[in-house]
Wavefront OBJ file of the C-alpha trace (Angstrom):
o trace
v -16.052 19.311 -51.584
v -12.654 17.613 -51.280
v -11.837 15.725 -48.093
v -8.590 16.015 -46.174
v -5.850 13.760 -47.497
v -4.466 13.310 -43.997
v -6.946 11.241 -42.024
v -6.741 8.875 -39.056
v -5.824 5.293 -39.872
v -5.777 1.995 -37.995
v -2.038 1.583 -38.518
v -0.015 0.933 -35.384
v 2.020 3.773 -33.940
v 4.588 1.396 -32.385
v 5.037 -0.396 -35.707
v 5.519 2.931 -37.467
v 8.125 4.143 -34.949
v 9.987 0.815 -35.083
v 10.200 1.116 -38.877
v 11.840 4.568 -38.849
v 15.187 3.905 -40.515
v 17.195 6.810 -39.135
v 18.275 5.856 -35.587
v 18.294 9.496 -34.399
v 14.753 10.070 -35.708
v 13.573 6.805 -34.171
v 14.958 7.753 -30.732
v 13.574 11.291 -31.015
v 10.198 9.799 -32.006
v 10.161 7.734 -28.817
v 10.894 10.867 -26.773
v 8.074 12.786 -28.475
v 5.721 9.821 -28.150
v 6.177 9.818 -24.375
v 6.185 13.615 -24.078
v 3.042 14.248 -26.113
v 1.159 11.363 -24.486
v 2.003 12.773 -21.046
v 1.233 16.387 -21.945
v -2.020 15.754 -23.799
v -3.319 12.719 -21.901
v -4.406 11.336 -25.291
v -3.455 8.100 -27.001
v -1.393 8.511 -30.159
v -2.958 7.626 -33.492
v -1.533 7.423 -36.986
v -2.800 10.072 -39.385
v -1.967 9.113 -42.924
v 1.204 7.121 -43.449
v 3.680 9.195 -41.472
v 2.090 11.430 -38.814
v 1.491 10.542 -35.171
v -1.397 12.694 -33.957
v -3.052 13.317 -30.592
v -6.703 14.126 -30.048
v -8.792 15.666 -32.784
v -10.904 18.697 -33.450
v -13.618 19.545 -35.930
v -13.390 22.749 -37.911
v -15.668 24.558 -40.293
v -14.541 27.512 -42.381
v -16.751 30.338 -43.597
v -16.419 28.823 -47.076
v -18.329 25.794 -45.810
v -15.337 23.455 -45.890
v -15.192 21.321 -42.775
v -13.216 18.393 -41.451
v -11.269 16.863 -38.597
v -7.605 17.126 -37.717
v -5.343 16.302 -34.788
v -4.642 18.782 -31.964
v -0.885 18.179 -32.042
v 1.487 15.593 -33.404
v 4.802 14.831 -35.043
v 6.390 13.168 -38.032
v 9.971 11.878 -38.273
v 10.756 13.246 -41.738
v 14.095 12.672 -43.450
v 15.243 16.279 -43.313
v 13.960 17.097 -39.806
v 11.557 16.086 -37.093
v 8.311 17.905 -37.812
v 6.249 18.908 -34.778
v 2.741 20.192 -35.422
v 1.738 23.260 -33.407
v -1.716 23.841 -34.840
v -2.477 27.415 -33.664
v 0.750 28.645 -35.269
v 3.691 30.474 -33.731
v 2.779 34.163 -33.415
v 2.179 33.831 -29.674
v 5.385 31.849 -29.062
v 8.092 34.341 -30.070
v 9.648 34.436 -26.582
v 9.637 30.656 -26.250
v 11.066 30.156 -29.744
v 13.949 32.480 -28.865
v 14.815 30.104 -25.987
v 14.130 26.845 -27.855
v 17.403 26.411 -29.715
v 18.113 25.602 -33.342
v 14.876 25.204 -35.312
v 12.858 26.445 -38.272
v 9.124 26.864 -38.546
v 6.372 27.496 -41.055
v 2.737 28.325 -40.329
v 2.094 25.388 -37.971
v 5.144 23.127 -38.399
v 8.207 23.251 -36.190
v 11.277 21.637 -37.770
v 14.000 20.327 -35.479
v 17.084 18.398 -36.611
v 17.786 16.864 -33.186
v 15.828 16.970 -29.950
v 19.052 16.958 -27.927
v 19.904 20.328 -29.520
v 16.826 22.126 -28.193
v 15.360 22.986 -24.788
v 12.810 20.210 -24.260
v 11.140 22.062 -21.371
v 10.424 24.971 -23.738
v 9.054 22.566 -26.344
v 6.811 20.990 -23.697
v 5.445 24.417 -22.745
v 4.689 25.250 -26.379
v 2.944 21.916 -26.983
v 0.878 22.137 -23.784
v -0.188 25.707 -24.484
v -1.000 24.980 -28.128
v -3.284 22.071 -27.196
v -5.151 24.214 -24.670
v -5.511 26.983 -27.266
v -6.913 24.537 -29.799
v -9.405 23.196 -27.258
v -10.629 26.720 -26.533
v -10.793 27.723 -30.215
v -12.524 24.500 -31.264
v -14.831 23.385 -28.481
v -15.872 20.358 -30.558
v -12.738 18.310 -29.873
v -12.293 14.714 -28.780
v -9.474 12.840 -27.044
v -9.539 9.847 -29.406
l 1 2 3 4 5 6 7 8 9 10 11 12 13 14 15 16 17 18 19 20 21 22 23 24 25 26 27 28 29 30 31 32 33 34 35 36 37 38 39 40 41 42 43 44 45 46 47 48 49 50 51 52 53 54 55 56 57 58 59 60 61 62 63 64 65 66 67 68 69 70 71 72 73 74 75 76 77 78 79 80 81 82 83 84 85 86 87 88 89 90 91 92 93 94 95 96 97 98 99 100 101 102 103 104 105 106 107 108 109 110 111 112 113 114 115 116 117 118 119 120 121 122 123 124 125 126 127 128 129 130 131 132 133 134 135 136 137 138 139 140 141 142 143
């Protein structure tokens, strides 16, 4: 069975953030680094080459596939800041309507600039999503 491509690494989060070339993305990364650390109470860890993740959970599908992934995180991509909301967005319709300019897929929230969205709404979504993940996957760890 294939393993996840995105796995925790020993790379330094601070080094990664400092190397972000786009000044806006670097500043937004620092904001998210502080926000997610405060909200989750977890230390950030690099997952793969470009994702800062917080905590981790173990999953196992009915197919037998299993693995570990982070509870929440972000990645300063070229086109947008990607914020990972692992339980998805179905339960956040009201909050998303108040968030400001964004796009989203199944579990990725794409934001061009943090100063163009309501950060208090984003904080609420992140906090709730982490608590949901902890209740869905009781085998989680703060690492």
